C-alpha positions as a Markdown table, in Angstrom:
| # | Residue | x | y | z |
|---|---|---|---|---|
| 1 | Met | 12.2 | 1.3 | 71.4 |
| 2 | Ile | 11.4 | 3.7 | 74.3 |
| 3 | Val | 8.4 | 5.0 | 72.3 |
| 4 | Met | 7.2 | 1.4 | 71.7 |
| 5 | Thr | 7.5 | 0.7 | 75.5 |
| 6 | Lys | 5.4 | 3.7 | 76.4 |
| 7 | Leu | 2.7 | 2.7 | 73.8 |
| 8 | Val | 2.6 | -0.8 | 75.3 |
| 9 | Ser | 2.1 | 0.6 | 78.8 |
| 10 | Gln | -0.6 | 3.0 | 77.6 |
| 11 | Leu | -2.4 | 0.2 | 75.7 |
| 12 | Ala | -2.1 | -2.2 | 78.5 |
| 13 | Leu | -1.5 | -5.1 | 76.2 |
| 14 | Gln | -0.4 | -8.5 | 77.5 |
| 15 | Gly | 0.3 | -12.0 | 76.2 |
| 16 | Val | -0.8 | -12.9 | 72.7 |
| 17 | Glu | -2.2 | -9.4 | 72.0 |
| 18 | Leu | 1.1 | -7.8 | 72.9 |
| 19 | Arg | 3.1 | -10.2 | 70.7 |
| 20 | Glu | 0.8 | -9.6 | 67.7 |
| 21 | Trp | 0.9 | -5.9 | 68.2 |
| 22 | Val | 4.7 | -5.9 | 68.3 |
| 23 | Asp | 5.0 | -8.1 | 65.2 |
| 24 | Arg | 2.7 | -5.7 | 63.3 |
| 25 | Gln | 4.7 | -2.7 | 64.3 |
| 26 | Ile | 7.9 | -4.3 | 63.3 |
| 27 | Arg | 6.5 | -5.3 | 59.9 |
| 28 | Glu | 5.1 | -1.9 | 59.2 |
| 29 | Glu | 8.5 | -0.3 | 60.1 |
| 30 | Ser | 10.3 | -2.7 | 57.7 |
| 31 | Glu | 7.9 | -1.9 | 54.9 |
| 32 | Arg | 8.4 | 1.9 | 55.5 |
| 33 | Lys | 12.2 | 1.5 | 55.4 |
| 34 | Glu | 12.0 | -0.6 | 52.2 |
| 35 | Lys | 9.9 | 2.1 | 50.4 |
| 36 | Glu | 12.4 | 4.7 | 51.5 |
| 37 | Arg | 15.3 | 2.7 | 50.1 |
| 38 | Glu | 13.4 | 2.2 | 46.7 |
| 39 | Ala | 12.7 | 5.9 | 46.5 |
| 40 | Ala | 16.4 | 6.7 | 47.2 |
| 41 | Lys | 17.4 | 4.3 | 44.5 |
| 42 | Glu | 15.1 | 5.9 | 41.9 |
| 43 | Gln | 16.3 | 9.4 | 42.9 |
| 44 | Leu | 19.9 | 8.2 | 42.5 |
| 45 | Ala | 19.2 | 6.7 | 39.1 |
| 46 | Leu | 17.6 | 10.0 | 37.9 |
| 47 | Glu | 20.5 | 12.0 | 39.0 |
| 48 | Arg | 22.9 | 9.6 | 37.4 |
| 49 | Glu | 21.0 | 9.8 | 34.1 |
| 50 | Lys | 21.0 | 13.6 | 34.2 |
| 51 | Leu | 24.8 | 13.6 | 34.8 |
| 52 | Leu | 25.3 | 11.2 | 31.8 |
| 53 | Gln | 23.3 | 13.6 | 29.6 |
| 54 | Gln | 25.3 | 16.5 | 30.7 |
| 55 | Gln | 28.5 | 14.6 | 30.1 |
| 56 | Thr | 27.4 | 13.7 | 26.6 |
| 57 | Leu | 26.7 | 17.3 | 25.8 |
| 58 | Val | 30.1 | 18.4 | 27.1 |
| 59 | Asp | 31.8 | 15.6 | 25.0 |
| 60 | Lys | 30.0 | 16.8 | 21.8 |
| 61 | Glu | 31.0 | 20.4 | 22.4 |
| 62 | Leu | 34.6 | 19.4 | 22.9 |
| 63 | Glu | 34.5 | 17.3 | 19.7 |
| 64 | Leu | 33.1 | 20.2 | 17.7 |
| 65 | Glu | 35.7 | 22.5 | 19.2 |
| 66 | Asn | 38.5 | 20.1 | 18.2 |
| 67 | Leu | 37.1 | 19.9 | 14.7 |
| 68 | Arg | 37.1 | 23.7 | 14.5 |
| 69 | Leu | 40.7 | 23.8 | 15.7 |
| 70 | Arg | 41.9 | 21.2 | 13.2 |
| 71 | Asn | 40.0 | 22.7 | 10.3 |
| 72 | Pro | 40.0 | 26.5 | 10.7 |
| 73 | Ala | 37.7 | 28.4 | 8.4 |
| 74 | Pro | 39.7 | 30.0 | 5.5 |
| 75 | Gln | 39.9 | 33.8 | 5.8 |
| 76 | Pro | 38.8 | 35.6 | 2.6 |
| 77 | Ser | 41.8 | 37.1 | 0.8 |
| 78 | Pro | 41.8 | 40.4 | -1.0 |
| 79 | Leu | 41.9 | 38.4 | -4.3 |
| 80 | His | 38.9 | 36.4 | -3.3 |
| 81 | Ser | 37.0 | 39.5 | -2.4 |
| 82 | Ser | 37.7 | 41.1 | -5.7 |
| 83 | Ile | 36.6 | 37.9 | -7.5 |
| 84 | Ser | 33.4 | 37.8 | -5.5 |
| 85 | Glu | 32.6 | 41.4 | -6.5 |
| 86 | Asp | 33.3 | 40.5 | -10.1 |
| 87 | Asn | 31.0 | 37.4 | -9.8 |
| 88 | Ser | 28.2 | 39.5 | -8.6 |
| 89 | Gln | 28.4 | 41.4 | -12.0 |
| 90 | His | 29.0 | 38.2 | -14.0 |
| 91 | Pro | 26.7 | 35.3 | -12.9 |
| 92 | Ser | 28.2 | 32.9 | -15.5 |
| 93 | Ser | 31.6 | 33.2 | -13.8 |
| 94 | Ala | 30.1 | 32.5 | -10.4 |
| 95 | Arg | 28.6 | 29.3 | -11.7 |
| 96 | Ala | 32.0 | 28.2 | -13.0 |
| 97 | Leu | 33.7 | 28.9 | -9.6 |
| 98 | Thr | 31.1 | 27.0 | -7.6 |
| 99 | Phe | 31.3 | 23.9 | -9.8 |
| 100 | Lys | 31.3 | 20.5 | -8.0 |
| 101 | Ser | 31.6 | 17.1 | -9.6 |
| 102 | Pro | 28.3 | 15.1 | -9.3 |
| 103 | Arg | 28.4 | 12.2 | -6.8 |
| 104 | Leu | 27.9 | 9.6 | -9.5 |
| 105 | Pro | 30.1 | 6.7 | -10.7 |
| 106 | Phe | 32.2 | 7.3 | -13.8 |
| 107 | Phe | 30.8 | 6.1 | -17.1 |
| 108 | Asp | 32.4 | 2.8 | -18.1 |
| 109 | Asp | 31.5 | 1.8 | -21.7 |
| 110 | Ser | 32.6 | -1.8 | -21.1 |
| 111 | Lys | 29.7 | -2.4 | -18.7 |
| 112 | Asp | 27.4 | 0.7 | -18.9 |
| 113 | Asp | 24.8 | 1.6 | -21.5 |
| 114 | Ile | 25.1 | 5.2 | -22.5 |
| 115 | Asp | 21.4 | 5.8 | -22.8 |
| 116 | Ser | 20.7 | 4.4 | -19.3 |
| 117 | Tyr | 23.6 | 6.4 | -17.9 |
| 118 | Leu | 22.4 | 9.7 | -19.5 |
| 119 | Leu | 18.9 | 9.1 | -18.1 |
| 120 | Arg | 20.4 | 8.5 | -14.6 |
| 121 | Phe | 22.4 | 11.7 | -14.9 |
| 122 | Glu | 19.4 | 13.8 | -16.0 |
| 123 | Arg | 17.4 | 12.6 | -13.1 |
| 124 | Tyr | 20.2 | 13.3 | -10.7 |
| 125 | Ala | 20.7 | 16.8 | -12.1 |
| 126 | Thr | 16.9 | 17.5 | -11.9 |
| 127 | Val | 16.6 | 16.3 | -8.3 |
| 128 | Asn | 19.6 | 18.4 | -7.2 |
| 129 | Ser | 18.3 | 21.5 | -9.1 |
| 130 | Met | 21.4 | 21.9 | -11.3 |
| 131 | Asp | 21.3 | 24.6 | -13.8 |
| 132 | Arg | 20.8 | 23.0 | -17.2 |
| 133 | Arg | 23.4 | 25.3 | -18.7 |
| 134 | Asp | 26.0 | 23.5 | -16.6 |
| 135 | Trp | 24.8 | 19.9 | -17.3 |
| 136 | Ser | 27.4 | 19.4 | -20.1 |
| 137 | Leu | 30.2 | 20.5 | -17.7 |
| 138 | His | 29.0 | 18.2 | -15.0 |
| 139 | Leu | 28.7 | 15.3 | -17.4 |
| 140 | Ser | 32.1 | 15.8 | -18.9 |
| 141 | Ala | 33.7 | 15.1 | -15.4 |
| 142 | Leu | 32.1 | 11.7 | -15.4 |
| 143 | Leu | 33.1 | 10.5 | -18.9 |
| 144 | Arg | 35.9 | 8.0 | -19.7 |
| 145 | Gly | 37.2 | 6.2 | -22.7 |
| 146 | Lys | 35.4 | 6.7 | -26.0 |
| 147 | Ala | 32.8 | 9.0 | -24.4 |
| 148 | Leu | 35.5 | 11.4 | -23.2 |
| 149 | Glu | 36.9 | 11.4 | -26.8 |
| 150 | Val | 33.5 | 12.5 | -28.1 |
| 151 | Tyr | 33.4 | 15.4 | -25.7 |
| 152 | Thr | 37.0 | 16.6 | -26.4 |
| 153 | Arg | 36.3 | 16.6 | -30.2 |
| 154 | Leu | 33.3 | 18.9 | -29.9 |
| 155 | Asp | 33.7 | 22.6 | -30.6 |
| 156 | Asp | 33.2 | 25.1 | -27.7 |
| 157 | Asp | 29.6 | 25.8 | -28.4 |
| 158 | Ser | 28.6 | 22.1 | -28.7 |
| 159 | Ala | 30.7 | 21.2 | -25.6 |
| 160 | Thr | 28.7 | 23.6 | -23.5 |
| 161 | Asn | 25.3 | 22.5 | -24.9 |
| 162 | Tyr | 24.0 | 19.4 | -23.1 |
| 163 | Asp | 21.6 | 18.5 | -25.9 |
| 164 | Ala | 24.4 | 18.6 | -28.5 |
| 165 | Leu | 26.7 | 16.5 | -26.3 |
| 166 | Lys | 24.0 | 14.0 | -25.7 |
| 167 | Glu | 23.2 | 13.6 | -29.4 |
| 168 | Ala | 26.9 | 13.2 | -30.2 |
| 169 | Leu | 27.3 | 10.5 | -27.5 |
| 170 | Leu | 24.3 | 8.5 | -28.7 |
| 171 | Lys | 25.5 | 8.7 | -32.3 |
| 172 | Arg | 29.0 | 7.5 | -31.2 |
| 173 | Tyr | 27.5 | 4.4 | -29.6 |
| 174 | Asn | 25.1 | 3.8 | -32.5 |
| 175 | Leu | 22.0 | 4.6 | -30.5 |
| 176 | Asn | 20.2 | 6.4 | -33.3 |
| 177 | Gln | 17.0 | 5.2 | -34.9 |
| 178 | His | 18.5 | 2.2 | -36.6 |
| 179 | Gly | 20.6 | 1.3 | -33.6 |
| 180 | Phe | 17.6 | 1.3 | -31.3 |
| 181 | Gln | 15.7 | -0.9 | -33.8 |
| 182 | Gly | 18.5 | -3.4 | -33.9 |
| 183 | Lys | 18.8 | -3.5 | -30.1 |
| 184 | Phe | 15.0 | -4.0 | -29.8 |
| 185 | Arg | 15.1 | -6.9 | -32.3 |
| 186 | Lys | 17.9 | -8.5 | -30.4 |
| 187 | Ile | 16.1 | -8.3 | -27.1 |
| 188 | Leu | 12.8 | -9.4 | -28.6 |
| 189 | Ser | 14.3 | -12.5 | -30.2 |
| 190 | Ala | 15.9 | -13.5 | -26.9 |
| 191 | Ala | 12.6 | -13.1 | -25.2 |
| 192 | Cys | 10.8 | -15.1 | -27.8 |
| 193 | Thr | 13.3 | -18.0 | -27.7 |
| 194 | Glu | 13.5 | -18.1 | -23.9 |
| 195 | Lys | 11.9 | -21.2 | -22.4 |
| 196 | Arg | 8.8 | -20.1 | -20.4 |
| 197 | Gly | 7.8 | -22.6 | -17.7 |
| 198 | Pro | 7.1 | -26.3 | -18.0 |
| 199 | Lys | 5.7 | -27.7 | -21.2 |
| 200 | Met | 1.9 | -28.3 | -21.2 |
| 201 | Pro | 0.5 | -31.7 | -22.1 |
| 202 | Val | -0.7 | -30.7 | -25.6 |
| 203 | Ala | -0.8 | -33.1 | -28.5 |
| 204 | Asp | -2.2 | -33.3 | -32.1 |
| 205 | Gly | -5.3 | -35.3 | -32.6 |
| 206 | Met | -8.5 | -35.9 | -34.7 |
| 207 | Leu | -12.0 | -35.1 | -33.7 |
| 208 | Asn | -14.5 | -36.7 | -36.1 |
| 209 | Gly | -11.9 | -36.5 | -38.8 |
| 210 | Ile | -11.0 | -32.9 | -38.1 |
| 211 | Arg | -7.5 | -31.9 | -37.1 |
| 212 | Val | -7.4 | -30.5 | -33.6 |
| 213 | Lys | -5.1 | -29.5 | -30.7 |
| 214 | Val | -5.8 | -31.5 | -27.6 |
| 215 | Leu | -5.0 | -30.4 | -24.0 |
| 216 | Arg | -4.9 | -33.1 | -21.4 |
| 217 | Asp | -6.2 | -31.2 | -18.3 |
| 218 | Ser | -6.1 | -33.2 | -15.0 |
| 219 | Gly | -8.2 | -30.5 | -13.3 |
| 220 | Cys | -11.2 | -31.1 | -15.6 |
| 221 | Ser | -13.8 | -33.8 | -15.2 |
| 222 | Cys | -15.3 | -33.8 | -18.7 |
| 223 | Val | -14.4 | -33.2 | -22.4 |
| 224 | Val | -14.7 | -29.7 | -23.8 |
| 225 | Val | -14.6 | -28.9 | -27.5 |
| 226 | Arg | -14.7 | -25.6 | -29.4 |
| 227 | Arg | -18.1 | -24.7 | -30.7 |
| 228 | Gly | -18.4 | -25.3 | -34.4 |
| 229 | Leu | -16.1 | -28.4 | -34.6 |
| 230 | Leu | -19.1 | -30.7 | -34.4 |
| 231 | Glu | -21.7 | -31.0 | -37.1 |
| 232 | Asn | -25.4 | -30.3 | -36.3 |
| 233 | Gln | -26.6 | -33.3 | -34.3 |
| 234 | Gly | -30.2 | -32.3 | -34.1 |
| 235 | Asp | -31.7 | -31.4 | -30.8 |
| 236 | Met | -28.7 | -31.0 | -28.5 |
| 237 | Lys | -29.3 | -31.2 | -24.7 |
| 238 | Lys | -28.3 | -28.5 | -22.4 |
| 239 | Met | -26.1 | -29.1 | -19.4 |
| 240 | Thr | -25.1 | -27.0 | -16.4 |
| 241 | Val | -21.3 | -26.6 | -16.2 |
| 242 | Val | -19.4 | -25.1 | -13.3 |
| 243 | Leu | -16.3 | -23.2 | -14.5 |
| 244 | Ala | -13.0 | -22.9 | -12.7 |
| 245 | Asp | -13.9 | -19.5 | -11.2 |
| 246 | Gly | -17.0 | -21.0 | -9.6 |
| 247 | Arg | -19.6 | -19.6 | -12.1 |
| 248 | Ala | -22.3 | -21.9 | -13.5 |
| 249 | Thr | -23.4 | -21.7 | -17.1 |
| 250 | Gln | -25.5 | -23.7 | -19.6 |
| 251 | Ala | -23.7 | -25.4 | -22.5 |
| 252 | Asp | -24.7 | -27.7 | -25.4 |
| 253 | Thr | -23.6 | -31.4 | -25.3 |
| 254 | Gly | -22.9 | -33.8 | -28.1 |
| 255 | Gln | -21.1 | -37.0 | -29.1 |
| 256 | Ala | -17.8 | -37.3 | -31.0 |
| 257 | Tyr | -15.0 | -39.6 | -31.8 |
| 258 | Leu | -11.6 | -38.5 | -30.5 |
| 259 | Asn | -8.3 | -40.0 | -31.5 |
| 260 | Cys | -5.2 | -38.6 | -29.8 |
| 261 | Pro | -2.2 | -39.9 | -27.8 |
| 262 | Tyr | -4.2 | -39.5 | -24.5 |
| 263 | Tyr | -7.5 | -41.1 | -25.6 |
| 264 | Glu | -9.1 | -42.9 | -28.5 |
| 265 | Gly | -12.8 | -43.6 | -28.7 |
| 266 | His | -16.3 | -42.2 | -28.5 |
| 267 | Val | -16.9 | -39.4 | -25.9 |
| 268 | Ser | -19.6 | -37.2 | -24.7 |
| 269 | Val | -18.5 | -33.6 | -25.1 |
| 270 | Ile | -19.5 | -30.1 | -24.0 |
| 271 | Gln | -19.4 | -27.4 | -26.6 |
| 272 | Met | -18.1 | -23.9 | -25.5 |
| 273 | Glu | -17.3 | -20.7 | -27.4 |
| 274 | Ser | -13.6 | -20.1 | -26.7 |
| 275 | Pro | -11.8 | -22.8 | -24.8 |
| 276 | Leu | -8.0 | -22.6 | -24.4 |
| 277 | Tyr | -7.5 | -25.4 | -27.0 |
| 278 | Asp | -9.7 | -27.1 | -29.6 |
| 279 | Val | -10.3 | -30.0 | -27.3 |
| 280 | Ile | -9.7 | -30.1 | -23.5 |
| 281 | Leu | -9.6 | -33.7 | -22.3 |
| 282 | Gly | -10.4 | -34.1 | -18.6 |
| 283 | Asn | -10.3 | -37.1 | -16.2 |
| 284 | Ile | -12.7 | -39.5 | -18.0 |
| 285 | Asp | -12.5 | -43.3 | -18.0 |
| 286 | Gly | -9.7 | -44.5 | -20.2 |
| 287 | Ala | -7.8 | -41.2 | -20.5 |
| 288 | Lys | -4.1 | -41.5 | -20.0 |
| 289 | Cys | -2.2 | -39.5 | -17.4 |
| 290 | Pro | -0.9 | -36.1 | -18.6 |
| 291 | Gly | 2.6 | -37.0 | -17.4 |
| 292 | Ile | 3.2 | -39.8 | -19.9 |
| 293 | Lys | 5.6 | -39.4 | -22.7 |
| 294 | Val | 3.6 | -38.7 | -25.8 |
| 295 | Glu | 4.9 | -40.5 | -28.8 |
| 296 | Glu | 5.2 | -38.8 | -32.2 |
| 297 | Thr | 1.9 | -38.7 | -33.9 |
| 298 | Lys | 1.5 | -40.2 | -37.3 |
| 299 | Asn | 0.7 | -38.3 | -40.5 |
| 300 | Leu | -2.6 | -36.6 | -39.8 |
| 301 | Glu | -4.1 | -37.6 | -43.2 |
| 302 | Val | -3.3 | -41.2 | -42.4 |
| 303 | Met | -4.7 | -40.8 | -38.9 |
| 304 | Ala | -7.9 | -39.3 | -40.4 |
| 305 | Ala | -8.3 | -42.3 | -42.6 |
| 306 | Glu | -7.6 | -44.7 | -39.8 |
| 307 | Thr | -10.0 | -42.8 | -37.6 |
| 308 | Arg | -12.9 | -43.0 | -40.0 |
| 309 | Ala | -12.2 | -46.7 | -40.6 |
| 310 | Ala | -12.0 | -47.3 | -36.9 |
| 311 | Ser | -15.1 | -45.3 | -36.4 |
| 312 | Ser | -17.1 | -47.4 | -38.9 |
| 313 | Arg | -15.8 | -50.5 | -37.2 |
| 314 | Lys | -16.7 | -49.4 | -33.7 |
| 315 | Val | -20.1 | -48.1 | -34.5 |
| 316 | Lys | -21.3 | -51.7 | -34.6 |
| 317 | Ala | -20.0 | -54.4 | -32.4 |
| 318 | Leu | -18.2 | -57.3 | -34.1 |
| 319 | Leu | -20.3 | -60.5 | -34.1 |
| 320 | Thr | -18.3 | -63.7 | -33.6 |
| 321 | Pro | -19.7 | -66.5 | -35.8 |
| 322 | Pro | -21.0 | -69.6 | -34.0 |
| 323 | Ser | -18.5 | -72.4 | -33.6 |
| 324 | Ser | -19.0 | -75.0 | -36.2 |
| 325 | Arg | -19.6 | -78.5 | -35.1 |
| 326 | Leu | -17.4 | -81.2 | -36.5 |
């Protein structure tokens, strides 16, 4: 305050200028103190974080020390030393002493397939770099039920040979050539009889007296027939057709008589090499919706006869006789 009074006397400020100068000095002093407080807070936060990290390290060291005290490392006994020396001369004995059971679930023949389980075991053993000479020993620790009986009935040489053990297990569960064939047929028949998606609107029909399969396609705007179903109709016109993938192609056109549950009558058709069905009936005038329930078709031979008769009747329009006068 004394310094500010001296500055006022030196600057010779009075009235409004003095008041503005004092306000500005007070404001600058407040801002300076606020910055000092923020800097002090940041420094305090950094020191607190550093202390927390140091405390965490100390806690971890204490935890490790407690673990070492609860689980002291075993001291090698004279017997263990002699065994170690013997193992250095006999590697096979060393492998037996370092044996550990694989971390895999036990084989349960009520819900596991032996071929899938063996494949899983082989992949596990390969990834963990197990000695193949020890595979049979590792696998035996995981077997239960009938599979364990197979292992116990093997002689010593076969029991220590993984390939021999695998062959015996597959034979016990009938997974030889004939067993695999029967399993494949069972799976194949189930796949073939499984219902695959909604039923497509396909029905039997006749095209110019020829038996055909008709697909009612609501995404098509014309009638497509397989090339070769129509007889030569002389000079056939070409027509540009846009396919479902956007490509445009030239196709022959023609006339035909179609009789099926979705449509009956003369139609203009487009001939293509390999459509999905013999006839693809699109959204033309008179075509029934694909969602209707298709009635059972009549005998195709009778339908063919009726179609030809209907065709002969419909080629020419019926003429009504003039009304007779009384």
